[in-house]
C-alpha positions in Angstrom: -3.6 66.6 -64.8 -7.1 65.1 -64.2 -6.5 65.1 -60.5 -5.6 68.8 -60.5 -8.9 69.6 -62.3 -10.9 67.6 -59.7 -9.1 69.3 -56.8 -9.8 72.8 -58.2 -13.4 71.8 -58.9 -13.9 70.4 -55.3 -12.4 73.5 -53.6 -14.3 75.8 -55.9 -17.6 74.1 -54.9 -16.9 74.0 -51.2 -15.8 77.7 -51.2 -19.0 78.7 -53.0 -21.1 76.7 -50.6 -19.3 78.2 -47.6 -19.8 81.7 -48.9 -23.6 81.1 -49.2 -24.0 80.1 -45.6 -23.5 83.6 -44.3 -27.1 84.8 -43.9 -27.8 88.6 -43.9 -30.7 88.9 -41.5 -32.2 92.2 -42.7 -31.3 91.6 -46.3 -28.5 93.0 -48.3 -30.1 96.3 -49.2 -31.0 99.2 -46.9 -33.0 102.3 -47.8 -32.2 105.2 -45.5 -34.9 107.4 -47.0 -34.6 111.2 -47.0 -31.4 112.6 -45.4 -29.9 116.1 -45.1 -26.6 116.9 -46.8 -23.7 116.3 -44.4 -26.0 114.4 -42.0 -24.3 111.4 -40.5 -26.5 108.3 -40.5 -25.3 105.1 -38.8 -26.9 101.7 -39.4 -26.0 98.0 -39.2 -26.0 95.0 -41.5 -26.4 91.9 -39.3 -25.4 88.5 -40.4 -25.5 85.0 -39.0 -22.7 82.5 -39.4 -24.5 79.3 -40.6 -21.2 77.5 -41.4 -19.5 74.9 -39.3 -16.5 77.1 -38.8 -15.7 80.5 -37.4 -15.6 83.3 -40.0 -13.4 86.4 -39.9 -14.1 89.5 -41.9 -10.9 90.4 -43.7 -12.0 93.8 -45.1 -15.0 95.8 -46.1 -14.7 98.1 -49.2 -17.0 100.9 -50.1 -17.7 102.6 -53.4 -16.9 106.1 -52.0 -15.4 108.0 -49.1 -18.9 109.1 -47.8 -19.5 105.5 -46.5 -17.4 104.5 -43.5 -17.6 100.8 -42.4 -16.6 99.2 -39.1 -16.6 95.4 -38.5 -15.6 93.0 -35.8 -11.9 92.2 -35.7 -12.3 88.7 -34.2 -14.0 85.5 -35.4 -17.7 85.0 -35.5 -18.4 81.5 -34.2 -20.8 79.1 -35.9 -24.4 80.0 -35.2 -23.4 83.4 -33.8 -24.3 86.9 -35.2 -22.0 89.6 -36.4 -22.6 93.2 -37.4 -21.0 95.6 -39.9 -21.6 99.2 -38.7 -21.8 101.7 -41.5 -21.9 105.5 -41.3 -23.1 107.3 -44.4 -22.6 111.0 -44.9 -24.0 112.4 -48.2 -21.9 115.2 -49.6 -24.3 116.3 -52.3 -28.0 116.5 -53.0 -29.8 113.8 -55.0 -30.2 110.0 -55.1 -27.4 107.9 -53.7 -26.9 104.1 -54.2 -23.6 102.9 -52.6 -22.0 99.5 -52.8 -20.4 97.8 -49.8 -18.3 94.7 -50.4 -17.6 92.3 -47.5 -14.6 89.9 -47.8 -14.2 87.0 -45.5 -10.9 85.3 -44.9 -10.6 82.1 -46.9 -13.5 83.0 -49.3 -12.6 84.4 -52.6 -15.9 86.0 -53.6 -17.2 88.8 -51.5 -20.7 89.6 -50.4 -22.3 92.7 -51.9 -24.4 95.0 -49.8 -26.2 98.1 -51.0 -27.5 101.3 -49.4 -29.8 103.9 -50.9 -30.8 107.4 -49.7 -32.1 110.6 -51.0 -30.2 113.7 -49.8 -31.6 117.3 -49.8 
């Protein structure tokens, strides 16, 4: 039983360390400023793979249908950059704060990105 505990601890630590080695180059929050209702705005979150292994984005989930993400289907090699393209279309006036969750294959915990905008 002790060995099982050590194995779980070891893999938990290595997975956490692996997840932290993805560097978001412009940060994890983007403020789009003032937008018009129904105006499509496209932007990118750029990351660098600082791990020793290729990483693959499994999925990207958003908090609403007004946020449409696109991501590379292939692996991002160590030391290389990847981008997640997001198109945001506000459906109503007011302040918007949207959550974008990025999940990598083999890493349990996702990366959380945010976007903010004011729509009029």
